[in-house]
PDB file as gemmi writes it, atoms N, CA and C in Angstrom:
CRYST1    1.000    1.000    1.000  90.00  90.00  90.00 P 1                      
ATOM      1  N   MET A   1       0.836  -1.177   0.000  1.00  0.00           N  
ATOM      2  CA  MET A   1       0.000   0.000   0.000  1.00  0.00           C  
ATOM      3  C   MET A   1       0.886   1.248   0.000  1.00  0.00           C  
ATOM      4  N   PRO A   2       0.655   2.209  -0.945  1.00  0.00           N  
ATOM      5  CA  PRO A   2       1.514   3.391  -1.014  1.00  0.00           C  
ATOM      6  C   PRO A   2       1.299   4.310   0.191  1.00  0.00           C  
ATOM      7  N   LYS A   3       2.379   4.994   0.551  1.00  0.00           N  
ATOM      8  CA  LYS A   3       2.319   5.947   1.648  1.00  0.00           C  
ATOM      9  C   LYS A   3       1.501   7.165   1.238  1.00  0.00           C  
ATOM     10  N   PRO A   4       0.738   7.758   2.160  1.00  0.00           N  
ATOM     11  CA  PRO A   4       0.012   8.977   1.810  1.00  0.00           C  
ATOM     12  C   PRO A   4       0.986  10.100   1.467  1.00  0.00           C  
ATOM     13  N   HIS A   5       0.582  10.927   0.528  1.00  0.00           N  
ATOM     14  CA  HIS A   5       1.413  12.045   0.088  1.00  0.00           C  
ATOM     15  C   HIS A   5       1.548  13.074   1.202  1.00  0.00           C  
ATOM     16  N   LYS A   6       2.775  13.428   1.546  1.00  0.00           N  
ATOM     17  CA  LYS A   6       3.007  14.471   2.539  1.00  0.00           C  
ATOM     18  C   LYS A   6       3.253  15.772   1.783  1.00  0.00           C  
ATOM     19  N   PRO A   7       2.469  16.828   2.071  1.00  0.00           N  
ATOM     20  CA  PRO A   7       2.632  18.076   1.330  1.00  0.00           C  
ATOM     21  C   PRO A   7       3.994  18.711   1.587  1.00  0.00           C  
ATOM     22  N   PHE A   8       4.507  19.372   0.564  1.00  0.00           N  
ATOM     23  CA  PHE A   8       5.765  20.097   0.672  1.00  0.00           C  
ATOM     24  C   PHE A   8       5.451  21.566   0.896  1.00  0.00           C  
ATOM     25  N   TYR A   9       6.102  22.175   1.882  1.00  0.00           N  
ATOM     26  CA  TYR A   9       5.930  23.601   2.121  1.00  0.00           C  
ATOM     27  C   TYR A   9       7.277  24.280   2.059  1.00  0.00           C  
ATOM     28  N   HIS A  10       7.289  25.378   1.385  1.00  0.00           N  
ATOM     29  CA  HIS A  10       8.492  26.200   1.339  1.00  0.00           C  
ATOM     30  C   HIS A  10       8.778  26.686   2.759  1.00  0.00           C  
ATOM     31  N   LYS A  11      10.041  26.786   3.104  1.00  0.00           N  
ATOM     32  CA  LYS A  11      10.410  27.282   4.431  1.00  0.00           C  
ATOM     33  C   LYS A  11      10.132  28.788   4.459  1.00  0.00           C  
ATOM     34  N   THR A  12       8.963  29.135   4.943  1.00  0.00           N  
ATOM     35  CA  THR A  12       8.557  30.540   5.013  1.00  0.00           C  
ATOM     36  C   THR A  12       7.814  30.761   6.318  1.00  0.00           C  
ATOM     37  N   PRO A  13       7.533  32.020   6.632  1.00  0.00           N  
ATOM     38  CA  PRO A  13       6.727  32.290   7.831  1.00  0.00           C  
ATOM     39  C   PRO A  13       5.325  31.671   7.757  1.00  0.00           C  
ATOM     40  N   PHE A  14       4.867  31.282   6.574  1.00  0.00           N  
ATOM     41  CA  PHE A  14       3.525  30.750   6.393  1.00  0.00           C  
ATOM     42  C   PHE A  14       3.428  29.242   6.595  1.00  0.00           C  
ATOM     43  N   SER A  15       4.544  28.547   6.626  1.00  0.00           N  
ATOM     44  CA  SER A  15       4.509  27.089   6.681  1.00  0.00           C  
ATOM     45  C   SER A  15       3.809  26.569   7.938  1.00  0.00           C  
ATOM     46  N   GLU A  16       3.924  27.267   9.053  1.00  0.00           N  
ATOM     47  CA  GLU A  16       3.227  26.832  10.269  1.00  0.00           C  
ATOM     48  C   GLU A  16       1.712  26.926  10.102  1.00  0.00           C  
ATOM     49  N   TYR A  17       1.245  27.977   9.447  1.00  0.00           N  
ATOM     50  CA  TYR A  17      -0.187  28.112   9.178  1.00  0.00           C  
ATOM     51  C   TYR A  17      -0.664  26.979   8.273  1.00  0.00           C  
ATOM     52  N   PHE A  18       0.156  26.645   7.282  1.00  0.00           N  
ATOM     53  CA  PHE A  18      -0.215  25.575   6.348  1.00  0.00           C  
ATOM     54  C   PHE A  18      -0.363  24.244   7.098  1.00  0.00           C  
ATOM     55  N   LYS A  19       0.506  23.998   8.056  1.00  0.00           N  
ATOM     56  CA  LYS A  19       0.424  22.758   8.827  1.00  0.00           C  
ATOM     57  C   LYS A  19      -0.886  22.698   9.621  1.00  0.00           C  
ATOM     58  N   VAL A  20      -1.289  23.820  10.199  1.00  0.00           N  
ATOM     59  CA  VAL A  20      -2.557  23.867  10.931  1.00  0.00           C  
ATOM     60  C   VAL A  20      -3.717  23.616   9.968  1.00  0.00           C  
ATOM     61  N   LEU A  21      -3.671  24.223   8.794  1.00  0.00           N  
ATOM     62  CA  LEU A  21      -4.723  24.012   7.800  1.00  0.00           C  
ATOM     63  C   LEU A  21      -4.757  22.561   7.331  1.00  0.00           C  
ATOM     64  N   ASP A  22      -3.596  21.917   7.229  1.00  0.00           N  
ATOM     65  CA  ASP A  22      -3.558  20.489   6.884  1.00  0.00           C  
ATOM     66  C   ASP A  22      -4.386  19.688   7.878  1.00  0.00           C  
ATOM     67  N   GLU A  23      -4.220  20.004   9.147  1.00  0.00           N  
ATOM     68  CA  GLU A  23      -4.946  19.288  10.193  1.00  0.00           C  
ATOM     69  C   GLU A  23      -6.450  19.579  10.098  1.00  0.00           C  
ATOM     70  N   ILE A  24      -6.798  20.833   9.870  1.00  0.00           N  
ATOM     71  CA  ILE A  24      -8.212  21.218   9.758  1.00  0.00           C  
ATOM     72  C   ILE A  24      -8.861  20.537   8.556  1.00  0.00           C  
ATOM     73  N   ASP A  25      -8.146  20.510   7.434  1.00  0.00           N  
ATOM     74  CA  ASP A  25      -8.697  19.980   6.187  1.00  0.00           C  
ATOM     75  C   ASP A  25      -8.414  18.493   5.972  1.00  0.00           C  
ATOM     76  N   LYS A  26      -7.937  17.809   6.993  1.00  0.00           N  
ATOM     77  CA  LYS A  26      -7.583  16.385   6.877  1.00  0.00           C  
ATOM     78  C   LYS A  26      -8.737  15.594   6.248  1.00  0.00           C  
ATOM     79  N   GLY A  27      -8.415  14.823   5.233  1.00  0.00           N  
ATOM     80  CA  GLY A  27      -9.406  13.982   4.575  1.00  0.00           C  
ATOM     81  C   GLY A  27     -10.209  14.690   3.495  1.00  0.00           C  
ATOM     82  N   LYS A  28     -10.015  15.972   3.352  1.00  0.00           N  
ATOM     83  CA  LYS A  28     -10.767  16.734   2.348  1.00  0.00           C  
ATOM     84  C   LYS A  28     -10.199  16.431   0.969  1.00  0.00           C  
ATOM     85  N   ARG A  29     -11.078  16.241   0.010  1.00  0.00           N  
ATOM     86  CA  ARG A  29     -10.646  16.011  -1.366  1.00  0.00           C  
ATOM     87  C   ARG A  29     -10.807  17.301  -2.149  1.00  0.00           C  
ATOM     88  N   TYR A  30      -9.789  17.645  -2.899  1.00  0.00           N  
ATOM     89  CA  TYR A  30      -9.816  18.865  -3.686  1.00  0.00           C  
ATOM     90  C   TYR A  30     -10.157  18.523  -5.126  1.00  0.00           C  
ATOM     91  N   SER A  31     -11.273  19.039  -5.579  1.00  0.00           N  
ATOM     92  CA  SER A  31     -11.690  18.804  -6.959  1.00  0.00           C  
ATOM     93  C   SER A  31     -11.007  19.812  -7.872  1.00  0.00           C  
ATOM     94  N   LYS A  32     -11.178  19.633  -9.174  1.00  0.00           N  
ATOM     95  CA  LYS A  32     -10.634  20.582 -10.135  1.00  0.00           C  
ATOM     96  C   LYS A  32     -11.205  21.974  -9.912  1.00  0.00           C  
ATOM     97  N   GLU A  33     -12.432  22.035  -9.390  1.00  0.00           N  
ATOM     98  CA  GLU A  33     -13.120  23.309  -9.194  1.00  0.00           C  
ATOM     99  C   GLU A  33     -12.728  24.005  -7.894  1.00  0.00           C  
ATOM    100  N   TYR A  34     -11.877  23.388  -7.095  1.00  0.00           N  
ATOM    101  CA  TYR A  34     -11.587  23.948  -5.780  1.00  0.00           C  
ATOM    102  C   TYR A  34     -10.986  25.350  -5.874  1.00  0.00           C  
ATOM    103  N   GLY A  35     -10.148  25.610  -6.849  1.00  0.00           N  
ATOM    104  CA  GLY A  35      -9.578  26.955  -7.035  1.00  0.00           C  
ATOM    105  C   GLY A  35     -10.675  27.978  -7.259  1.00  0.00           C  
ATOM    106  N   SER A  36     -11.659  27.630  -8.078  1.00  0.00           N  
ATOM    107  CA  SER A  36     -12.782  28.541  -8.330  1.00  0.00           C  
ATOM    108  C   SER A  36     -13.590  28.771  -7.061  1.00  0.00           C  
ATOM    109  N   ILE A  37     -13.777  27.724  -6.283  1.00  0.00           N  
ATOM    110  CA  ILE A  37     -14.505  27.847  -5.019  1.00  0.00           C  
ATOM    111  C   ILE A  37     -13.752  28.787  -4.076  1.00  0.00           C  
ATOM    112  N   MET A  38     -12.424  28.688  -4.047  1.00  0.00           N  
ATOM    113  CA  MET A  38     -11.621  29.543  -3.180  1.00  0.00           C  
ATOM    114  C   MET A  38     -11.706  31.006  -3.620  1.00  0.00           C  
ATOM    115  N   ILE A  39     -11.738  31.254  -4.925  1.00  0.00           N  
ATOM    116  CA  ILE A  39     -11.869  32.627  -5.422  1.00  0.00           C  
ATOM    117  C   ILE A  39     -13.213  33.204  -4.956  1.00  0.00           C  
ATOM    118  N   ILE A  40     -14.265  32.426  -5.060  1.00  0.00           N  
ATOM    119  CA  ILE A  40     -15.583  32.871  -4.606  1.00  0.00           C  
ATOM    120  C   ILE A  40     -15.551  33.126  -3.097  1.00  0.00           C  
ATOM    121  N   SER A  41     -14.869  32.267  -2.352  1.00  0.00           N  
ATOM    122  CA  SER A  41     -14.750  32.459  -0.900  1.00  0.00           C  
ATOM    123  C   SER A  41     -14.007  33.745  -0.569  1.00  0.00           C  
ATOM    124  N   LEU A  42     -12.965  34.050  -1.345  1.00  0.00           N  
ATOM    125  CA  LEU A  42     -12.222  35.299  -1.137  1.00  0.00           C  
ATOM    126  C   LEU A  42     -13.135  36.503  -1.320  1.00  0.00           C  
ATOM    127  N   LEU A  43     -13.946  36.471  -2.371  1.00  0.00           N  
ATOM    128  CA  LEU A  43     -14.869  37.576  -2.623  1.00  0.00           C  
ATOM    129  C   LEU A  43     -15.891  37.702  -1.503  1.00  0.00           C  
ATOM    130  N   GLU A  44     -16.383  36.578  -1.028  1.00  0.00           N  
ATOM    131  CA  GLU A  44     -17.352  36.584   0.064  1.00  0.00           C  
ATOM    132  C   GLU A  44     -16.740  37.195   1.326  1.00  0.00           C  
ATOM    133  N   GLU A  45     -15.538  36.760   1.671  1.00  0.00           N  
ATOM    134  CA  GLU A  45     -14.878  37.266   2.876  1.00  0.00           C  
ATOM    135  C   GLU A  45     -14.549  38.755   2.736  1.00  0.00           C  
ATOM    136  N   LEU A  46     -14.135  39.180   1.558  1.00  0.00           N  
ATOM    137  CA  LEU A  46     -13.858  40.597   1.323  1.00  0.00           C  
ATOM    138  C   LEU A  46     -15.138  41.421   1.499  1.00  0.00           C  
ATOM    139  N   GLY A  47     -16.251  40.904   0.978  1.00  0.00           N  
ATOM    140  CA  GLY A  47     -17.533  41.584   1.140  1.00  0.00           C  
ATOM    141  C   GLY A  47     -17.934  41.696   2.602  1.00  0.00           C  
ATOM    142  N   GLU A  48     -17.739  40.620   3.363  1.00  0.00           N  
ATOM    143  CA  GLU A  48     -18.082  40.640   4.784  1.00  0.00           C  
ATOM    144  C   GLU A  48     -17.211  41.633   5.549  1.00  0.00           C  
ATOM    145  N   MET A  49     -15.913  41.676   5.227  1.00  0.00           N  
ATOM    146  CA  MET A  49     -15.027  42.616   5.893  1.00  0.00           C  
ATOM    147  C   MET A  49     -15.425  44.051   5.538  1.00  0.00           C  
ATOM    148  N   SER A  50     -15.736  44.298   4.278  1.00  0.00           N  
ATOM    149  CA  SER A  50     -16.146  45.633   3.839  1.00  0.00           C  
ATOM    150  C   SER A  50     -17.417  46.073   4.546  1.00  0.00           C  
ATOM    151  N   ARG A  51     -18.382  45.173   4.620  1.00  0.00           N  
ATOM    152  CA  ARG A  51     -19.653  45.488   5.268  1.00  0.00           C  
ATOM    153  C   ARG A  51     -19.426  45.832   6.743  1.00  0.00           C  
ATOM    154  N   ALA A  52     -18.610  45.055   7.426  1.00  0.00           N  
ATOM    155  CA  ALA A  52     -18.334  45.305   8.842  1.00  0.00           C  
ATOM    156  C   ALA A  52     -17.590  46.624   9.027  1.00  0.00           C  
ATOM    157  N   TYR A  53     -16.647  46.904   8.148  1.00  0.00           N  
ATOM    158  CA  TYR A  53     -15.889  48.164   8.248  1.00  0.00           C  
ATOM    159  C   TYR A  53     -16.812  49.361   8.030  1.00  0.00           C  
ATOM    160  N   LEU A  54     -17.643  49.290   6.994  1.00  0.00           N  
ATOM    161  CA  LEU A  54     -18.557  50.394   6.707  1.00  0.00           C  
ATOM    162  C   LEU A  54     -19.583  50.584   7.817  1.00  0.00           C  
ATOM    163  N   ALA A  55     -19.978  49.502   8.455  1.00  0.00           N  
ATOM    164  CA  ALA A  55     -20.922  49.610   9.566  1.00  0.00           C  
ATOM    165  C   ALA A  55     -20.308  50.384  10.726  1.00  0.00           C  
ATOM    166  N   GLU A  56     -18.989  50.204  10.919  1.00  0.00           N  
ATOM    167  CA  GLU A  56     -18.328  50.875  12.035  1.00  0.00           C  
ATOM    168  C   GLU A  56     -17.789  52.254  11.672  1.00  0.00           C  
ATOM    169  N   HIS A  57     -17.247  52.398  10.455  1.00  0.00           N  
ATOM    170  CA  HIS A  57     -16.536  53.630  10.109  1.00  0.00           C  
ATOM    171  C   HIS A  57     -17.090  54.368   8.896  1.00  0.00           C  
ATOM    172  N   GLY A  58     -17.945  53.741   8.177  1.00  0.00           N  
ATOM    173  CA  GLY A  58     -18.343  54.331   6.903  1.00  0.00           C  
ATOM    174  C   GLY A  58     -19.706  54.968   6.920  1.00  0.00           C  
ATOM    175  N   ARG A  59     -20.294  54.985   5.757  1.00  0.00           N  
ATOM    176  CA  ARG A  59     -21.577  55.645   5.562  1.00  0.00           C  
ATOM    177  C   ARG A  59     -22.741  54.798   6.051  1.00  0.00           C  
ATOM    178  N   LYS A  60     -22.509  53.569   6.426  1.00  0.00           N  
ATOM    179  CA  LYS A  60     -23.619  52.666   6.770  1.00  0.00           C  
ATOM    180  C   LYS A  60     -23.631  52.343   8.256  1.00  0.00           C  
ATOM    181  N   LYS A  61     -23.465  53.331   9.092  1.00  0.00           N  
ATOM    182  CA  LYS A  61     -23.418  53.088  10.540  1.00  0.00           C  
ATOM    183  C   LYS A  61     -24.736  52.555  11.084  1.00  0.00           C  
ATOM    184  N   THR A  62     -25.811  52.671  10.323  1.00  0.00           N  
ATOM    185  CA  THR A  62     -27.101  52.169  10.794  1.00  0.00           C  
ATOM    186  C   THR A  62     -27.326  50.705  10.419  1.00  0.00           C  
ATOM    187  N   ASN A  63     -26.369  50.061   9.769  1.00  0.00           N  
ATOM    188  CA  ASN A  63     -26.509  48.665   9.358  1.00  0.00           C  
ATOM    189  C   ASN A  63     -26.356  47.757  10.581  1.00  0.00           C  
ATOM    190  N   GLN A  64     -27.472  47.475  11.235  1.00  0.00           N  
ATOM    191  CA  GLN A  64     -27.457  46.671  12.465  1.00  0.00           C  
ATOM    192  C   GLN A  64     -26.966  45.244  12.224  1.00  0.00           C  
ATOM    193  N   ALA A  65     -27.308  44.663  11.073  1.00  0.00           N  
ATOM    194  CA  ALA A  65     -26.889  43.280  10.792  1.00  0.00           C  
ATOM    195  C   ALA A  65     -25.371  43.192  10.776  1.00  0.00           C  
ATOM    196  N   ALA A  66     -24.716  44.146  10.145  1.00  0.00           N  
ATOM    197  CA  ALA A  66     -23.255  44.119  10.081  1.00  0.00           C  
ATOM    198  C   ALA A  66     -22.649  44.361  11.457  1.00  0.00           C  
ATOM    199  N   GLN A  67     -23.278  45.215  12.237  1.00  0.00           N  
ATOM    200  CA  GLN A  67     -22.745  45.501  13.574  1.00  0.00           C  
ATOM    201  C   GLN A  67     -22.882  44.301  14.496  1.00  0.00           C  
ATOM    202  N   ASN A  68     -23.893  43.479  14.265  1.00  0.00           N  
ATOM    203  CA  ASN A  68     -24.095  42.293  15.096  1.00  0.00           C  
ATOM    204  C   ASN A  68     -23.204  41.132  14.676  1.00  0.00           C  
ATOM    205  N   ASP A  69     -22.686  41.169  13.458  1.00  0.00           N  
ATOM    206  CA  ASP A  69     -21.778  40.126  12.976  1.00  0.00           C  
ATOM    207  C   ASP A  69     -20.381  40.387  13.526  1.00  0.00           C  
ATOM    208  N   GLU A  70     -19.422  39.703  12.972  1.00  0.00           N  
ATOM    209  CA  GLU A  70     -18.048  39.876  13.416  1.00  0.00           C  
ATOM    210  C   GLU A  70     -17.509  41.244  13.005  1.00  0.00           C  
ATOM    211  N   SER A  71     -16.469  41.705  13.714  1.00  0.00           N  
ATOM    212  CA  SER A  71     -15.844  42.984  13.399  1.00  0.00           C  
ATOM    213  C   SER A  71     -15.024  42.850  12.112  1.00  0.00           C  
ATOM    214  N   TYR A  72     -14.681  43.993  11.542  1.00  0.00           N  
ATOM    215  CA  TYR A  72     -13.876  43.933  10.321  1.00  0.00           C  
ATOM    216  C   TYR A  72     -12.504  43.335  10.591  1.00  0.00           C  
ATOM    217  N   GLU A  73     -11.983  43.472  11.818  1.00  0.00           N  
ATOM    218  CA  GLU A  73     -10.698  42.837  12.147  1.00  0.00           C  
ATOM    219  C   GLU A  73     -10.838  41.309  12.106  1.00  0.00           C  
ATOM    220  N   GLN A  74     -11.951  40.806  12.627  1.00  0.00           N  
ATOM    221  CA  GLN A  74     -12.179  39.359  12.595  1.00  0.00           C  
ATOM    222  C   GLN A  74     -12.387  38.888  11.156  1.00  0.00           C  
ATOM    223  N   GLU A  75     -13.107  39.678  10.384  1.00  0.00           N  
ATOM    224  CA  GLU A  75     -13.332  39.326   8.971  1.00  0.00           C  
ATOM    225  C   GLU A  75     -12.022  39.344   8.186  1.00  0.00           C  
ATOM    226  N   LEU A  76     -11.114  40.257   8.543  1.00  0.00           N  
ATOM    227  CA  LEU A  76      -9.809  40.282   7.891  1.00  0.00           C  
ATOM    228  C   LEU A  76      -9.067  38.977   8.148  1.00  0.00           C  
ATOM    229  N   GLY A  77      -9.179  38.453   9.356  1.00  0.00           N  
ATOM    230  CA  GLY A  77      -8.579  37.146   9.663  1.00  0.00           C  
ATOM    231  C   GLY A  77      -9.156  36.056   8.782  1.00  0.00           C  
ATOM    232  N   ASP A  78     -10.486  36.067   8.590  1.00  0.00           N  
ATOM    233  CA  ASP A  78     -11.131  35.083   7.717  1.00  0.00           C  
ATOM    234  C   ASP A  78     -10.592  35.199   6.288  1.00  0.00           C  
ATOM    235  N   LEU A  79     -10.440  36.431   5.835  1.00  0.00           N  
ATOM    236  CA  LEU A  79      -9.933  36.678   4.484  1.00  0.00           C  
ATOM    237  C   LEU A  79      -8.511  36.145   4.335  1.00  0.00           C  
ATOM    238  N   LEU A  80      -7.678  36.407   5.321  1.00  0.00           N  
ATOM    239  CA  LEU A  80      -6.289  35.941   5.261  1.00  0.00           C  
ATOM    240  C   LEU A  80      -6.193  34.416   5.282  1.00  0.00           C  
ATOM    241  N   VAL A  81      -7.024  33.769   6.090  1.00  0.00           N  
ATOM    242  CA  VAL A  81      -7.004  32.307   6.134  1.00  0.00           C  
ATOM    243  C   VAL A  81      -7.460  31.741   4.787  1.00  0.00           C  
ATOM    244  N   THR A  82      -8.421  32.370   4.150  1.00  0.00           N  
ATOM    245  CA  THR A  82      -8.860  31.918   2.829  1.00  0.00           C  
ATOM    246  C   THR A  82      -7.727  32.060   1.817  1.00  0.00           C  
ATOM    247  N   ILE A  83      -6.973  33.145   1.897  1.00  0.00           N  
ATOM    248  CA  ILE A  83      -5.808  33.331   1.017  1.00  0.00           C  
ATOM    249  C   ILE A  83      -4.766  32.250   1.299  1.00  0.00           C  
ATOM    250  N   LEU A  84      -4.522  31.966   2.574  1.00  0.00           N  
ATOM    251  CA  LEU A  84      -3.572  30.909   2.938  1.00  0.00           C  
ATOM    252  C   LEU A  84      -4.010  29.560   2.377  1.00  0.00           C  
ATOM    253  N   ARG A  85      -5.296  29.275   2.487  1.00  0.00           N  
ATOM    254  CA  ARG A  85      -5.825  28.000   1.977  1.00  0.00           C  
ATOM    255  C   ARG A  85      -5.609  27.898   0.469  1.00  0.00           C  
ATOM    256  N   PHE A  86      -5.917  28.969  -0.234  1.00  0.00           N  
ATOM    257  CA  PHE A  86      -5.745  28.981  -1.685  1.00  0.00           C  
ATOM    258  C   PHE A  86      -4.273  28.749  -2.043  1.00  0.00           C  
ATOM    259  N   ALA A  87      -3.380  29.466  -1.367  1.00  0.00           N  
ATOM    260  CA  ALA A  87      -1.946  29.322  -1.641  1.00  0.00           C  
ATOM    261  C   ALA A  87      -1.468  27.909  -1.326  1.00  0.00           C  
ATOM    262  N   ARG A  88      -1.986  27.329  -0.255  1.00  0.00           N  
ATOM    263  CA  ARG A  88      -1.579  25.977   0.133  1.00  0.00           C  
ATOM    264  C   ARG A  88      -2.003  24.956  -0.917  1.00  0.00           C  
ATOM    265  N   VAL A  89      -3.246  25.048  -1.349  1.00  0.00           N  
ATOM    266  CA  VAL A  89      -3.770  24.085  -2.316  1.00  0.00           C  
ATOM    267  C   VAL A  89      -3.077  24.238  -3.668  1.00  0.00           C  
ATOM    268  N   LYS A  90      -2.762  25.472  -4.040  1.00  0.00           N  
ATOM    269  CA  LYS A  90      -2.122  25.730  -5.336  1.00  0.00           C  
ATOM    270  C   LYS A  90      -0.598  25.742  -5.253  1.00  0.00           C  
ATOM    271  N   ASN A  91      -0.046  25.422  -4.068  1.00  0.00           N  
ATOM    272  CA  ASN A  91       1.399  25.361  -3.838  1.00  0.00           C  
ATOM    273  C   ASN A  91       2.096  26.664  -4.251  1.00  0.00           C  
ATOM    274  N   ILE A  92       1.553  27.775  -3.775  1.00  0.00           N  
ATOM    275  CA  ILE A  92       2.110  29.093  -4.063  1.00  0.00           C  
ATOM    276  C   ILE A  92       2.977  29.512  -2.881  1.00  0.00           C  
ATOM    277  N   ASN A  93       4.187  29.940  -3.151  1.00  0.00           N  
ATOM    278  CA  ASN A  93       5.090  30.416  -2.117  1.00  0.00           C  
ATOM    279  C   ASN A  93       4.705  31.861  -1.795  1.00  0.00           C  
ATOM    280  N   LEU A  94       3.901  32.034  -0.760  1.00  0.00           N  
ATOM    281  CA  LEU A  94       3.409  33.367  -0.415  1.00  0.00           C  
ATOM    282  C   LEU A  94       4.522  34.325  -0.014  1.00  0.00           C  
ATOM    283  N   HIS A  95       5.502  33.836   0.686  1.00  0.00           N  
ATOM    284  CA  HIS A  95       6.613  34.694   1.086  1.00  0.00           C  
ATOM    285  C   HIS A  95       7.293  35.276  -0.156  1.00  0.00           C  
ATOM    286  N   GLU A  96       7.512  34.445  -1.128  1.00  0.00           N  
ATOM    287  CA  GLU A  96       8.123  34.888  -2.386  1.00  0.00           C  
ATOM    288  C   GLU A  96       7.227  35.904  -3.101  1.00  0.00           C  
ATOM    289  N   ARG A  97       5.936  35.642  -3.148  1.00  0.00           N  
ATOM    290  CA  ARG A  97       4.984  36.544  -3.818  1.00  0.00           C  
ATOM    291  C   ARG A  97       4.899  37.887  -3.110  1.00  0.00           C  
ATOM    292  N   ILE A  98       4.867  37.865  -1.765  1.00  0.00           N  
ATOM    293  CA  ILE A  98       4.789  39.116  -1.007  1.00  0.00           C  
ATOM    294  C   ILE A  98       6.073  39.913  -1.162  1.00  0.00           C  
ATOM    295  N   THR A  99       7.205  39.242  -1.091  1.00  0.00           N  
ATOM    296  CA  THR A  99       8.487  39.911  -1.274  1.00  0.00           C  
ATOM    297  C   THR A  99       8.563  40.566  -2.650  1.00  0.00           C  
ATOM    298  N   TYR A 100       8.127  39.847  -3.681  1.00  0.00           N  
ATOM    299  CA  TYR A 100       8.108  40.386  -5.048  1.00  0.00           C  
ATOM    300  C   TYR A 100       7.254  41.650  -5.109  1.00  0.00           C  
ATOM    301  N   THR A 101       6.070  41.597  -4.532  1.00  0.00           N  
ATOM    302  CA  THR A 101       5.152  42.742  -4.583  1.00  0.00           C  
ATOM    303  C   THR A 101       5.700  43.931  -3.803  1.00  0.00           C  
ATOM    304  N   LEU A 102       6.299  43.679  -2.638  1.00  0.00           N  
ATOM    305  CA  LEU A 102       6.894  44.772  -1.869  1.00  0.00           C  
ATOM    306  C   LEU A 102       8.021  45.444  -2.652  1.00  0.00           C  
ATOM    307  N   GLU A 103       8.847  44.638  -3.300  1.00  0.00           N  
ATOM    308  CA  GLU A 103       9.924  45.202  -4.124  1.00  0.00           C  
ATOM    309  C   GLU A 103       9.359  46.023  -5.283  1.00  0.00           C  
ATOM    310  N   LYS A 104       8.293  45.539  -5.885  1.00  0.00           N  
ATOM    311  CA  LYS A 104       7.648  46.247  -6.991  1.00  0.00           C  
ATOM    312  C   LYS A 104       7.117  47.608  -6.512  1.00  0.00           C  
ATOM    313  N   ILE A 105       6.517  47.638  -5.335  1.00  0.00           N  
ATOM    314  CA  ILE A 105       5.987  48.884  -4.776  1.00  0.00           C  
ATOM    315  C   ILE A 105       7.123  49.849  -4.453  1.00  0.00           C  
ATOM    316  N   LYS A 106       8.202  49.322  -3.861  1.00  0.00           N  
ATOM    317  CA  LYS A 106       9.360  50.176  -3.557  1.00  0.00           C  
ATOM    318  C   LYS A 106       9.944  50.772  -4.830  1.00  0.00           C  
ATOM    319  N   LYS A 107      10.019  49.965  -5.872  1.00  0.00           N  
ATOM    320  CA  LYS A 107      10.577  50.436  -7.144  1.00  0.00           C  
ATOM    321  C   LYS A 107       9.707  51.546  -7.733  1.00  0.00           C  
ATOM    322  N   ARG A 108       8.399  51.409  -7.632  1.00  0.00           N  
ATOM    323  CA  ARG A 108       7.484  52.439  -8.144  1.00  0.00           C  
ATOM    324  C   ARG A 108       7.691  53.767  -7.435  1.00  0.00           C  
ATOM    325  N   LYS A 109       8.026  53.700  -6.172  1.00  0.00           N  
ATOM    326  CA  LYS A 109       8.242  54.930  -5.402  1.00  0.00           C  
ATOM    327  C   LYS A 109       9.479  55.670  -5.918  1.00  0.00           C  
ATOM    328  N   VAL A 110      10.490  54.905  -6.305  1.00  0.00           N  
ATOM    329  CA  VAL A 110      11.732  55.489  -6.825  1.00  0.00           C  
ATOM    330  C   VAL A 110      11.575  55.867  -8.294  1.00  0.00           C  
ATOM    331  N   GLU A 111      10.921  54.976  -9.048  1.00  0.00           N  
ATOM    332  CA  GLU A 111      10.731  55.186 -10.483  1.00  0.00           C  
ATOM    333  C   GLU A 111       9.232  55.123 -10.815  1.00  0.00           C  
ATOM    334  N   PRO A 112       8.495  56.230 -10.582  1.00  0.00           N  
ATOM    335  CA  PRO A 112       7.050  56.205 -10.847  1.00  0.00           C  
ATOM    336  C   PRO A 112       6.738  55.858 -12.297  1.00  0.00           C  
ATOM    337  N   LYS A 113       5.571  55.214 -12.488  1.00  0.00           N  
ATOM    338  CA  LYS A 113       5.139  54.902 -13.853  1.00  0.00           C  
ATOM    339  C   LYS A 113       4.881  56.189 -14.611  1.00  0.00           C  
ATOM    340  N   LYS A 114       5.167  56.149 -15.907  1.00  0.00           N  
ATOM    341  CA  LYS A 114       4.976  57.364 -16.737  1.00  0.00           C  
ATOM    342  C   LYS A 114       3.708  57.278 -17.508  1.00  0.00           C  
TER     343      LYS A 114                                                      
END                                                                             
């Protein structure tokens, strides 16, 4: 009987989170559509965070439903975990991607787009 596949994680600050998600998602099967499902989940979590933020700080302070739900800080955590899940399933090195983006932003500050 073949050994179960052990996921490979890049040595990054995110690898510990990935290990926790492995435990949470143990036994879960990922279909071809799982990436699409994760994109939809990201949009949902972003919407929830936006709604909570606007309820507290924006033009919709009377939105009682949003005020009774989780805070935008809690929703941000949900959004980040969804991003981690997507990166884990798609084997994306988040540390590398974040470093690339930070360098790109720094470069724009020195050499603005024309």
